[in-house]
C-alpha positions as protocol buffer text, in pm:
chain_id: "A"
residue {
  index: 1
  type: MET
  ca { x: 5360 y: 7846 z: 10845 }
}
residue {
  index: 2
  type: LYS
  ca { x: 5019 y: 7918 z: 10996 }
}
residue {
  index: 3
  type: LYS
  ca { x: 5104 y: 7708 z: 11301 }
}
residue {
  index: 4
  type: LYS
  ca { x: 5421 y: 7911 z: 11356 }
}
residue {
  index: 5
  type: LEU
  ca { x: 5225 y: 8236 z: 11324 }
}
residue {
  index: 6
  type: PHE
  ca { x: 4963 y: 8123 z: 11577 }
}
residue {
  index: 7
  type: TYR
  ca { x: 5239 y: 8011 z: 11813 }
}
residue {
  index: 8
  type: PHE
  ca { x: 5415 y: 8348 z: 11784 }
}
residue {
  index: 9
  type: ILE
  ca { x: 5091 y: 8534 z: 11851 }
}
residue {
  index: 10
  type: GLY
  ca { x: 5026 y: 8311 z: 12150 }
}
residue {
  index: 11
  type: VAL
  ca { x: 5370 y: 8380 z: 12296 }
}
residue {
  index: 12
  type: LEU
  ca { x: 5321 y: 8753 z: 12253 }
}
residue {
  index: 13
  type: SER
  ca { x: 4982 y: 8732 z: 12424 }
}
residue {
  index: 14
  type: VAL
  ca { x: 5138 y: 8559 z: 12725 }
}
residue {
  index: 15
  type: VAL
  ca { x: 5420 y: 8812 z: 12745 }
}
residue {
  index: 16
  type: PHE
  ca { x: 5193 y: 9115 z: 12728 }
}
residue {
  index: 17
  type: SER
  ca { x: 4937 y: 8969 z: 12966 }
}
residue {
  index: 18
  type: SER
  ca { x: 5211 y: 8890 z: 13219 }
}
residue {
  index: 19
  type: CYS
  ca { x: 5306 y: 9256 z: 13220 }
}
residue {
  index: 20
  type: ALA
  ca { x: 4954 y: 9355 z: 13320 }
}
residue {
  index: 21
  type: VAL
  ca { x: 4862 y: 9076 z: 13565 }
}
residue {
  index: 22
  type: GLY
  ca { x: 4999 y: 9101 z: 13916 }
}
residue {
  index: 23
  type: HIS
  ca { x: 5050 y: 8855 z: 14200 }
}
residue {
  index: 24
  type: LYS
  ca { x: 4796 y: 8841 z: 14482 }
}
residue {
  index: 25
  type: LEU
  ca { x: 4984 y: 8803 z: 14811 }
}
residue {
  index: 26
  type: ASP
  ca { x: 4894 y: 8533 z: 15059 }
}
residue {
  index: 27
  type: ASN
  ca { x: 4934 y: 8771 z: 15353 }
}
residue {
  index: 28
  type: LYS
  ca { x: 4848 y: 9138 z: 15365 }
}
residue {
  index: 29
  type: VAL
  ca { x: 5134 y: 9387 z: 15347 }
}
residue {
  index: 30
  type: SER
  ca { x: 5135 y: 9764 z: 15393 }
}
residue {
  index: 31
  type: VAL
  ca { x: 5258 y: 10029 z: 15153 }
}
residue {
  index: 32
  type: VAL
  ca { x: 5297 y: 10403 z: 15189 }
}
residue {
  index: 33
  type: ILE
  ca { x: 5238 y: 10599 z: 14869 }
}
residue {
  index: 34
  type: ASP
  ca { x: 5488 y: 10884 z: 14886 }
}
residue {
  index: 35
  type: VAL
  ca { x: 5430 y: 11191 z: 14666 }
}
residue {
  index: 36
  type: SER
  ca { x: 5662 y: 11423 z: 14862 }
}
residue {
  index: 37
  type: HIS
  ca { x: 5917 y: 11408 z: 14576 }
}
residue {
  index: 38
  type: TYR
  ca { x: 5657 y: 11429 z: 14302 }
}
residue {
  index: 39
  type: ALA
  ca { x: 5704 y: 11655 z: 14001 }
}
residue {
  index: 40
  type: ASP
  ca { x: 5510 y: 11673 z: 13678 }
}
residue {
  index: 41
  type: SER
  ca { x: 5625 y: 11770 z: 13332 }
}
residue {
  index: 42
  type: TYR
  ca { x: 5450 y: 11846 z: 13007 }
}
residue {
  index: 43
  type: GLN
  ca { x: 5574 y: 11770 z: 12658 }
}
residue {
  index: 44
  type: THR
  ca { x: 5320 y: 11912 z: 12420 }
}
residue {
  index: 45
  type: THR
  ca { x: 5330 y: 12023 z: 12061 }
}
residue {
  index: 46
  type: SER
  ca { x: 4951 y: 12019 z: 12062 }
}
residue {
  index: 47
  type: ASN
  ca { x: 4710 y: 12138 z: 12331 }
}
residue {
  index: 48
  type: LYS
  ca { x: 4393 y: 11958 z: 12237 }
}
residue {
  index: 49
  type: TYR
  ca { x: 4360 y: 11710 z: 12524 }
}
residue {
  index: 50
  type: VAL
  ca { x: 4624 y: 11779 z: 12790 }
}
residue {
  index: 51
  type: ASP
  ca { x: 4517 y: 12057 z: 13027 }
}
residue {
  index: 52
  type: LYS
  ca { x: 4794 y: 12177 z: 13258 }
}
residue {
  index: 53
  type: SER
  ca { x: 4539 y: 12327 z: 13497 }
}
residue {
  index: 54
  type: LEU
  ca { x: 4411 y: 11971 z: 13562 }
}
residue {
  index: 55
  type: GLY
  ca { x: 4752 y: 11835 z: 13666 }
}
residue {
  index: 56
  type: GLY
  ca { x: 4638 y: 11787 z: 14026 }
}
residue {
  index: 57
  type: GLU
  ca { x: 4324 y: 11604 z: 13913 }
}
residue {
  index: 58
  type: TYR
  ca { x: 4524 y: 11376 z: 13685 }
}
residue {
  index: 59
  type: LEU
  ca { x: 4746 y: 11286 z: 13982 }
}
residue {
  index: 60
  type: ASN
  ca { x: 4445 y: 11225 z: 14209 }
}
residue {
  index: 61
  type: ALA
  ca { x: 4290 y: 10992 z: 13951 }
}
residue {
  index: 62
  type: PHE
  ca { x: 4619 y: 10802 z: 13931 }
}
residue {
  index: 63
  type: ILE
  ca { x: 4658 y: 10771 z: 14310 }
}
residue {
  index: 64
  type: THR
  ca { x: 4293 y: 10673 z: 14367 }
}
residue {
  index: 65
  type: GLU
  ca { x: 4310 y: 10396 z: 14107 }
}
residue {
  index: 66
  type: LEU
  ca { x: 4651 y: 10286 z: 14237 }
}
residue {
  index: 67
  type: LYS
  ca { x: 4519 y: 10238 z: 14592 }
}
residue {
  index: 68
  type: SER
  ca { x: 4217 y: 10045 z: 14467 }
}
residue {
  index: 69
  type: SER
  ca { x: 4428 y: 9822 z: 14242 }
}
residue {
  index: 70
  type: LEU
  ca { x: 4688 y: 9751 z: 14512 }
}
residue {
  index: 71
  type: HIS
  ca { x: 4406 y: 9646 z: 14744 }
}
residue {
  index: 72
  type: SER
  ca { x: 4304 y: 9377 z: 14492 }
}
residue {
  index: 73
  type: TYR
  ca { x: 4651 y: 9221 z: 14539 }
}
residue {
  index: 74
  type: ASN
  ca { x: 4613 y: 9218 z: 14920 }
}
residue {
  index: 75
  type: ILE
  ca { x: 4827 y: 9531 z: 14959 }
}
residue {
  index: 76
  type: GLU
  ca { x: 4689 y: 9799 z: 15189 }
}
residue {
  index: 77
  type: THR
  ca { x: 4795 y: 10163 z: 15170 }
}
residue {
  index: 78
  type: VAL
  ca { x: 4875 y: 10337 z: 15497 }
}
residue {
  index: 79
  type: THR
  ca { x: 4994 y: 10681 z: 15605 }
}
residue {
  index: 80
  type: LYS
  ca { x: 5353 y: 10779 z: 15673 }
}
residue {
  index: 81
  type: GLU
  ca { x: 5272 y: 10811 z: 16044 }
}
residue {
  index: 82
  type: HIS
  ca { x: 5160 y: 10448 z: 16051 }
}
residue {
  index: 83
  type: LYS
  ca { x: 5483 y: 10348 z: 15880 }
}
residue {
  index: 84
  type: ASN
  ca { x: 5695 y: 10532 z: 16138 }
}
residue {
  index: 85
  type: SER
  ca { x: 5515 y: 10366 z: 16429 }
}
residue {
  index: 86
  type: SER
  ca { x: 5508 y: 10015 z: 16285 }
}
residue {
  index: 87
  type: THR
  ca { x: 5738 y: 9744 z: 16413 }
}
residue {
  index: 88
  type: ASN
  ca { x: 5693 y: 9535 z: 16101 }
}
residue {
  index: 89
  type: ALA
  ca { x: 5869 y: 9562 z: 15767 }
}
residue {
  index: 90
  type: MET
  ca { x: 5698 y: 9815 z: 15541 }
}
residue {
  index: 91
  type: TYR
  ca { x: 5711 y: 9924 z: 15180 }
}
residue {
  index: 92
  type: SER
  ca { x: 5718 y: 10271 z: 15036 }
}
residue {
  index: 93
  type: LEU
  ca { x: 5611 y: 10348 z: 14680 }
}
residue {
  index: 94
  type: GLN
  ca { x: 5759 y: 10680 z: 14576 }
}
residue {
  index: 95
  type: VAL
  ca { x: 5594 y: 10859 z: 14285 }
}
residue {
  index: 96
  type: ASN
  ca { x: 5877 y: 11065 z: 14139 }
}
residue {
  index: 97
  type: ARG
  ca { x: 5759 y: 11208 z: 13811 }
}
residue {
  index: 98
  type: ILE
  ca { x: 5464 y: 11195 z: 13577 }
}
residue {
  index: 99
  type: THR
  ca { x: 5504 y: 11320 z: 13223 }
}
residue {
  index: 100
  type: PHE
  ca { x: 5203 y: 11424 z: 13019 }
}
residue {
  index: 101
  type: SER
  ca { x: 5272 y: 11423 z: 12647 }
}
residue {
  index: 102
  type: GLU
  ca { x: 5065 y: 11533 z: 12353 }
}
residue {
  index: 103
  type: LYS
  ca { x: 5210 y: 11538 z: 12005 }
}
residue {
  index: 104
  type: PHE
  ca { x: 5075 y: 11536 z: 11656 }
}
residue {
  index: 105
  type: GLU
  ca { x: 5180 y: 11435 z: 11309 }
}
residue {
  index: 106
  type: THR
  ca { x: 5034 y: 11590 z: 10999 }
}
residue {
  index: 107
  type: GLU
  ca { x: 4921 y: 11326 z: 10751 }
}
residue {
  index: 108
  type: SER
  ca { x: 4828 y: 11407 z: 10393 }
}
residue {
  index: 109
  type: VAL
  ca { x: 4585 y: 11184 z: 10207 }
}
residue {
  index: 110
  type: TYR
  ca { x: 4423 y: 11198 z: 9865 }
}
residue {
  index: 111
  type: THR
  ca { x: 4054 y: 11144 z: 9919 }
}
residue {
  index: 112
  type: ASP
  ca { x: 3986 y: 11044 z: 9558 }
}
residue {
  index: 113
  type: GLY
  ca { x: 4174 y: 10958 z: 9243 }
}
residue {
  index: 114
  type: LYS
  ca { x: 4108 y: 11289 z: 9068 }
}
residue {
  index: 115
  type: THR
  ca { x: 4231 y: 11559 z: 9307 }
}
residue {
  index: 116
  type: THR
  ca { x: 4596 y: 11669 z: 9307 }
}
residue {
  index: 117
  type: ILE
  ca { x: 4561 y: 11851 z: 9637 }
}
residue {
  index: 118
  type: PRO
  ca { x: 4583 y: 11628 z: 9944 }
}
residue {
  index: 119
  type: GLU
  ca { x: 4366 y: 11676 z: 10252 }
}
residue {
  index: 120
  type: ARG
  ca { x: 4568 y: 11723 z: 10570 }
}
residue {
  index: 121
  type: PHE
  ca { x: 4489 y: 11590 z: 10914 }
}
residue {
  index: 122
  type: ASP
  ca { x: 4674 y: 11658 z: 11240 }
}
residue {
  index: 123
  type: VAL
  ca { x: 4667 y: 11318 z: 11412 }
}
residue {
  index: 124
  type: VAL
  ca { x: 4724 y: 11358 z: 11786 }
}
residue {
  index: 125
  type: ASP
  ca { x: 4891 y: 11106 z: 12017 }
}
residue {
  index: 126
  type: CYS
  ca { x: 4859 y: 11133 z: 12398 }
}
residue {
  index: 127
  type: ASN
  ca { x: 5088 y: 10964 z: 12650 }
}
residue {
  index: 128
  type: PHE
  ca { x: 5090 y: 10929 z: 13029 }
}
residue {
  index: 129
  type: ASN
  ca { x: 5420 y: 10813 z: 13181 }
}
residue {
  index: 130
  type: ALA
  ca { x: 5484 y: 10759 z: 13553 }
}
residue {
  index: 131
  type: ASN
  ca { x: 5826 y: 10697 z: 13711 }
}
residue {
  index: 132
  type: LEU
  ca { x: 5842 y: 10534 z: 14054 }
}
residue {
  index: 133
  type: ARG
  ca { x: 6071 y: 10382 z: 14314 }
}
residue {
  index: 134
  type: LEU
  ca { x: 5978 y: 10103 z: 14552 }
}
residue {
  index: 135
  type: TYR
  ca { x: 6158 y: 10081 z: 14888 }
}
residue {
  index: 136
  type: LYS
  ca { x: 6147 y: 9825 z: 15166 }
}
residue {
  index: 137
  type: THR
  ca { x: 6191 y: 9951 z: 15521 }
}
residue {
  index: 138
  type: ASP
  ca { x: 6317 y: 9697 z: 15775 }
}
residue {
  index: 139
  type: LYS
  ca { x: 6238 y: 9687 z: 16145 }
}
residue {
  index: 140
  type: THR
  ca { x: 6529 y: 9919 z: 16222 }
}
residue {
  index: 141
  type: GLY
  ca { x: 6397 y: 10187 z: 15987 }
}
residue {
  index: 142
  type: ARG
  ca { x: 6657 y: 10140 z: 15713 }
}
residue {
  index: 143
  type: GLU
  ca { x: 6530 y: 10170 z: 15359 }
}
residue {
  index: 144
  type: LYS
  ca { x: 6643 y: 9953 z: 15070 }
}
residue {
  index: 145
  type: LEU
  ca { x: 6564 y: 10040 z: 14710 }
}
residue {
  index: 146
  type: LEU
  ca { x: 6401 y: 9738 z: 14549 }
}
residue {
  index: 147
  type: LYS
  ca { x: 6318 y: 9870 z: 14205 }
}
residue {
  index: 148
  type: PHE
  ca { x: 6303 y: 10177 z: 13987 }
}
residue {
  index: 149
  type: TYR
  ca { x: 6034 y: 10133 z: 13723 }
}
residue {
  index: 150
  type: SER
  ca { x: 5785 y: 10314 z: 13507 }
}
residue {
  index: 151
  type: SER
  ca { x: 5447 y: 10271 z: 13347 }
}
residue {
  index: 152
  type: SER
  ca { x: 5343 y: 10428 z: 13020 }
}
residue {
  index: 153
  type: PHE
  ca { x: 5021 y: 10431 z: 12823 }
}
residue {
  index: 154
  type: SER
  ca { x: 4942 y: 10599 z: 12492 }
}
residue {
  index: 155
  type: LYS
  ca { x: 4637 y: 10652 z: 12278 }
}
residue {
  index: 156
  type: SER
  ca { x: 4615 y: 10810 z: 11934 }
}
residue {
  index: 157
  type: GLU
  ca { x: 4352 y: 10957 z: 11713 }
}
residue {
  index: 158
  type: GLU
  ca { x: 4273 y: 10736 z: 11416 }
}
residue {
  index: 159
  type: LEU
  ca { x: 4288 y: 10819 z: 11048 }
}
residue {
  index: 160
  type: SER
  ca { x: 4189 y: 10525 z: 10832 }
}
residue {
  index: 161
  type: ASN
  ca { x: 4053 y: 10440 z: 10490 }
}
residue {
  index: 162
  type: ASN
  ca { x: 3939 y: 10097 z: 10601 }
}
residue {
  index: 163
  type: ARG
  ca { x: 3578 y: 10035 z: 10512 }
}
residue {
  index: 164
  type: THR
  ca { x: 3331 y: 10082 z: 10795 }
}
residue {
  index: 165
  type: LEU
  ca { x: 3044 y: 9842 z: 10852 }
}
residue {
  index: 166
  type: LEU
  ca { x: 2795 y: 10084 z: 10698 }
}
residue {
  index: 167
  type: GLN
  ca { x: 3019 y: 10133 z: 10394 }
}
residue {
  index: 168
  type: MET
  ca { x: 3035 y: 9758 z: 10342 }
}
residue {
  index: 169
  type: ILE
  ca { x: 2658 y: 9724 z: 10377 }
}
residue {
  index: 170
  type: PHE
  ca { x: 2593 y: 9995 z: 10118 }
}
residue {
  index: 171
  type: GLY
  ca { x: 2882 y: 9894 z: 9892 }
}
residue {
  index: 172
  type: GLU
  ca { x: 3077 y: 10218 z: 9945 }
}
residue {
  index: 173
  type: ASN
  ca { x: 3448 y: 10301 z: 9963 }
}
residue {
  index: 174
  type: LYS
  ca { x: 3558 y: 9991 z: 9776 }
}
residue {
  index: 175
  type: ASP
  ca { x: 3862 y: 10176 z: 9645 }
}
residue {
  index: 176
  type: GLY
  ca { x: 3962 y: 10310 z: 9992 }
}
residue {
  index: 177
  type: SER
  ca { x: 3938 y: 10670 z: 9879 }
}
residue {
  index: 178
  type: LYS
  ca { x: 3727 y: 10786 z: 10174 }
}
residue {
  index: 179
  type: TYR
  ca { x: 3897 y: 10839 z: 10510 }
}
residue {
  index: 180
  type: THR
  ca { x: 3748 y: 10843 z: 10856 }
}
residue {
  index: 181
  type: TYR
  ca { x: 3900 y: 11059 z: 11128 }
}
residue {
  index: 182
  type: LYS
  ca { x: 3827 y: 10963 z: 11487 }
}
residue {
  index: 183
  type: GLU
  ca { x: 3915 y: 11195 z: 11775 }
}
residue {
  index: 184
  type: LEU
  ca { x: 3987 y: 11088 z: 12130 }
}
residue {
  index: 185
  type: ASP
  ca { x: 3755 y: 11137 z: 12425 }
}
residue {
  index: 186
  type: ASP
  ca { x: 3802 y: 11465 z: 12609 }
}
residue {
  index: 187
  type: ASP
  ca { x: 3892 y: 11277 z: 12930 }
}
residue {
  index: 188
  type: VAL
  ca { x: 4156 y: 11060 z: 12762 }
}
residue {
  index: 189
  type: MET
  ca { x: 4429 y: 11167 z: 13008 }
}
residue {
  index: 190
  type: PHE
  ca { x: 4221 y: 11049 z: 13302 }
}
residue {
  index: 191
  type: ASP
  ca { x: 4170 y: 10716 z: 13125 }
}
residue {
  index: 192
  type: LEU
  ca { x: 4545 y: 10680 z: 13063 }
}
residue {
  index: 193
  type: SER
  ca { x: 4626 y: 10771 z: 13424 }
}
residue {
  index: 194
  type: ARG
  ca { x: 4399 y: 10497 z: 13556 }
}
residue {
  index: 195
  type: LYS
  ca { x: 4537 y: 10237 z: 13314 }
}
residue {
  index: 196
  type: SER
  ca { x: 4890 y: 10331 z: 13417 }
}
residue {
  index: 197
  type: ALA
  ca { x: 4796 y: 10301 z: 13785 }
}
residue {
  index: 198
  type: ARG
  ca { x: 4664 y: 9949 z: 13732 }
}
residue {
  index: 199
  type: ARG
  ca { x: 4987 y: 9846 z: 13561 }
}
residue {
  index: 200
  type: VAL
  ca { x: 5193 y: 10002 z: 13844 }
}
residue {
  index: 201
  type: ALA
  ca { x: 4992 y: 9805 z: 14100 }
}
residue {
  index: 202
  type: ALA
  ca { x: 5052 y: 9481 z: 13910 }
}
residue {
  index: 203
  type: LYS
  ca { x: 5426 y: 9544 z: 13885 }
}
residue {
  index: 204
  type: THR
  ca { x: 5443 y: 9644 z: 14252 }
}
residue {
  index: 205
  type: SER
  ca { x: 5270 y: 9326 z: 14365 }
}
residue {
  index: 206
  type: LYS
  ca { x: 5521 y: 9115 z: 14170 }
}
residue {
  index: 207
  type: ILE
  ca { x: 5819 y: 9295 z: 14315 }
}
residue {
  index: 208
  type: ILE
  ca { x: 5689 y: 9269 z: 14671 }
}
residue {
  index: 209
  type: SER
  ca { x: 5611 y: 8898 z: 14631 }
}
residue {
  index: 210
  type: LYS
  ca { x: 5978 y: 8841 z: 14551 }
}
residue {
  index: 211
  type: ASN
  ca { x: 6102 y: 9052 z: 14844 }
}
residue {
  index: 212
  type: LEU
  ca { x: 5887 y: 8942 z: 15137 }
}
């Protein structure tokens, strides 16, 4: 039984790692990152971390990390003018929409065995989702859609009654009656945007390697 469990965990590890690891190309190719069709949207029932006034900065963090990550796969980013003047086949990565989500769920917990009134916590979940299209332009200037894909990353606040290291050292919270509530970093949306960009770069490198 244990062998089967370890095997299953190993398979899952390979699957998830393959989603994040790209394919470094043998020869350098050029990609235009196109944001001319870009639109953002906000789905928020909480306004603790997502700041609509920082939408442009979220996008810049995503694009900057995307360019850097593509470079690691031997993919250079060039301007649209360079694409129009090139006689070689080119690729265009169109960023269509980024959705910033922030939602919460109210969880009620009894912090000890005596109270009849639960303590309530609003546990927030943040999500960054990018939708993109990758095109290949041939030498005649005709574009072919290679793939429509997306990249999504989430991070949630944590509410747990698991014993902390200090509680174990001092012999506390053996009955799991004490809860810890951990908030997210204030810049969590920038962190999610960069993680999403790295996943986009990995996916893009795989698609291009199959369509050279």
